[in-house]
C-alpha positions, -999 to +999 in steps of 0.1 A: -510-392+673-477-403+658-464-382+627-472-409+605-508-407+612-508-367+611-493-369+576-517-394+567-547-372+580-533-342+561-533-361+527-564-373+532-577-338+540-561-323+511-575-352+489-608-343+501-602-305+493-590-313+459-618-333+452-645-307+467-629-281+445-629-304+414-666-314+422-673-278+422-661-273+389-680-303+373-710-292+394-708-257+377-703-275+345-735-297+348-757-266+363-744-246+329-757-277+308-792-275+326-791-238+320-790-226+356-763-202+350-770-186+383-762-219+403-734-223+377-717-192+387-721-198+426-702-231+421-676-220+395-663-190+416-645-204+445-626-226+418-607-197+404-588-188+438-581-223+448-547-234+439-557-270+430-581-256+403-571-220+396-544-231+375-566-256+352-573-244+317-608-263+321-617-240+350-613-210+335-631-222+300-659-234+322-661-200+336-659-182+306-688-201+289-709-196+321-707-160+322-708-158+283-742-175+285-752-147+310-740-118+292-757-130+258-788-146+271-823-130+272-826-134+312-825-097+318-827-101+357-797-125+356-777-098+338-786-072+366-776-097+390-743-102+369-735-066+356-700-076+351-707-108+332-694-099+298-661-089+316-658-120+334-664-142+304-636-124+286-613-124+313-618-159+316-616-170+280-581-151+280-570-168+311-578-203+295-560-197+266-529-185+284-531-216+306-537-238+275-501-241+268-506-272+245-532-252+226-559-281+228-584-257+230-571-229+211-599-230+185-628-234+207-614-204+232-610-180+199-644-187+187-658-181+221-640-150+223-649-138+186-684-143+200-682-122+228-664-096+206-692-092+182-718-094+210-695-062+225-694-044+190-731-049+182-739-036+220-720-007+211-738-002+180-773-002+195-762+020+224-748+043+197-780+044+178-799+052+212-774+082+215-760+067+246-723+075+234-707+066+267-721+033+269-713+028+230-673+035+238-674+012+265-686-016+240-661-005+215-633-006+238-645-040+249-645-054+215-612-039+207-597-058+237-612-089+230-601-087+195-566-083+205-566-115+229-570-135+197-547-117+177-569-093+157-575-055+155-612-046+154-612-018+130-649-012+129-647-004+170-620+017+163-640+039+134-670+037+154-656+050+188-642+078+166-679+089+156-689+083+194-665+105+206-671+129+179-707+127+185-698+134+224-680+165+213-646+152+226-629+167+195-595+157+207-602+120+212-620+118+182-593+129+160-570+107+179-592+075+171-594+088+134-558+086+134-557+054+146-580+043+118-554+055+090-525+042+110-542+005+112-552+009+074-590+012+081-600+010+044-627+039+039-618+073+027-644+090+053-617+086+077-595+112+060-623+136+053-637+133+088-604+138+105-597+166+079-626+184+088-623+182+126-586+195+122-601+224+101-628+231+130-602+231+153-582+256+133-555+237+120-560+241+082-526+231+075-532+196+091-567+195+074-548+199+040-521+176+049-545+146+058-568+153+027-536+151+005-526+118+022-563+106+017-561+114-021-527+098-024-545+067-013-580+074-029-568+095-058-605+092-079-624+104-047-644+132-061-653+144-024-618+148-012-609+166-040-634+193-035-625+192+003-590+199-011-600+226-033-620+245-003-592+241+022-569+257-002-590+285-009-596+292+027-559+291+033-553+314+003-530+291-012-544+299-047-519+284-068-522+249-052-561+255-052-561+261-093-537+229-096-563+208-074-591+220-094-574+212-128-565+178-116-603+173-100-615+185-137-594+157-152-608+130-130-645+142-131-647+166-166-687+166-161-687+183-130-702+220-130-689+225-093-654+223-105-656+247-133-675+269-112-649+271-084-620+273-113-640+305-126-641+320-090-604+313-087-596+333-119-622+358-107-602+363-076-570+366-094-586+395-117-598+412-082-569+402-057-581+411-020-548+426-016-523+444-042-533+452-078-529+437-109-521+455-143-551+458-167-539+433-191-535+408-166-567+414-152-587+412-186-567+377-192-581+365-156-616+380-164-617+360-199-605+326-183-633+331-151-659+336-182-647+304-200-647+285-167-684+296-160-696+290-191-683+259-192-699+250-161-733+260-175-725+237-207-721+207-185-751+214-163-774+241-176-796+240-145-764+251-123-775+280-105-743+293-092-726+298-124-754+318-138-752+341-109-711+340-110-710+353-145-735+380-138-714+390-109-686+389-134-698+413-158-708+434-128-673+436-115-659+442-149-684+468-159-676+486-125-639+487-133-647+506-168-672+524-151-642+538-127-621+547-159-650+566-173-653+590-143-616+601-147-624+612-183-631+649-188-635+650-227-673+643-233-666+622-266-640+601-250-662+599-220-693+587-236-675+561-258-661+549-223-695+546-210-710+530-240-685+500-236-690+500-199-730+497-203-725+472-229-704+449-206-728+456-177-758+446-196-747+416-206-753+403-171-790+404-179-798+368-195-775+352-169-794+368-138-826+360-155-816+324-160-805+323-125-839+338-111-860+310-130-836+284-113-839+302-077-872+322-080-867+334-043-832+343-043-831+379-034-797+387-045-807+378-080-838+400-081-819+430-067-797+427-095-824+423-120-842+454-104-811+476-112-805+461-146-845+469-157-841+503-142-809+510-163-825+498-195-858+514-189-877+482-188-909+495-168-928+462-173-898+439-159-889+465-132-925+466-117-926+428-120-894+423-100-901+450-076-938+431-072-916+399-063-894+416-041-922+427-018-918+463-026 
């Protein structure tokens, strides 16, 4: 055989091979059009590795469509046969976009990817609702990757993956994901609250405070974060900062009884510090301010149990201080005068504990206080009644 004839035969063979591969692409497309996605997949696969068709945008776009139909279709048997259908669809459309240098099919490919992204996100949500958190995370990760392919950030997937990691008990990764939400500007105050809560549970109270302050800088009117910040500052024993935060929160929400009650507790704490002592004049000043705050709490919410109970405890503590002073006096006249003053303070607690008891009839601590008070006043009828309620 001459070289001329050899080259001619080689050219014919190459032409046949090229035709065969192009024919497979067409066949795959036709089978897809007929709804036979199994056969379509069979014909399209060889074309992605053959040099004559692997570099064509159309090959990959068709492949993407075939596997997208499988992944998003209702044929469960086909999904089992092609467990990577979603991955292959995404991979194919991304490759098609890469090969579409003129952007002729940009809109079509992006729309297809967007539909796949929504499917992946919804699949993640379904798995999350079924408490299959690992599968949920796979869906969210895939959704993020697809969104990135057409130039977007799927902030919902980032946030939902944080929830899934938290539900799984993977605190470190959950915190990373919440931090990523903040970084990309995911517009929800819950992100700051969830992250701060996890930081606090992880033993990093300072970070929890910093995160909450960051959140309040963005959402200055968020009442929940204001309360979070106060709670964190109190736990960190940063009392001055806590007081400032409570006052700011009250300005924002002047009818919130919890805020006045917390302010009262702050002043009460200054009157009775855990460490060290305060001068009597200072102590009385803080007691008076605490009393005002608790009464304001009751004024804005007459059914708020905590403030009735707390003001009762406040008077108790105040009376205890006076009784202690009385015990140092040896002169009977002066002692009796001191005790009369202490008794008057102590008995001021009665109407507050009684109101607290009405609001929470089963609260044992309130009933124990009332039992002591009724014994003190000699009110036998009420004393016996409260003992009966206590089961004594």
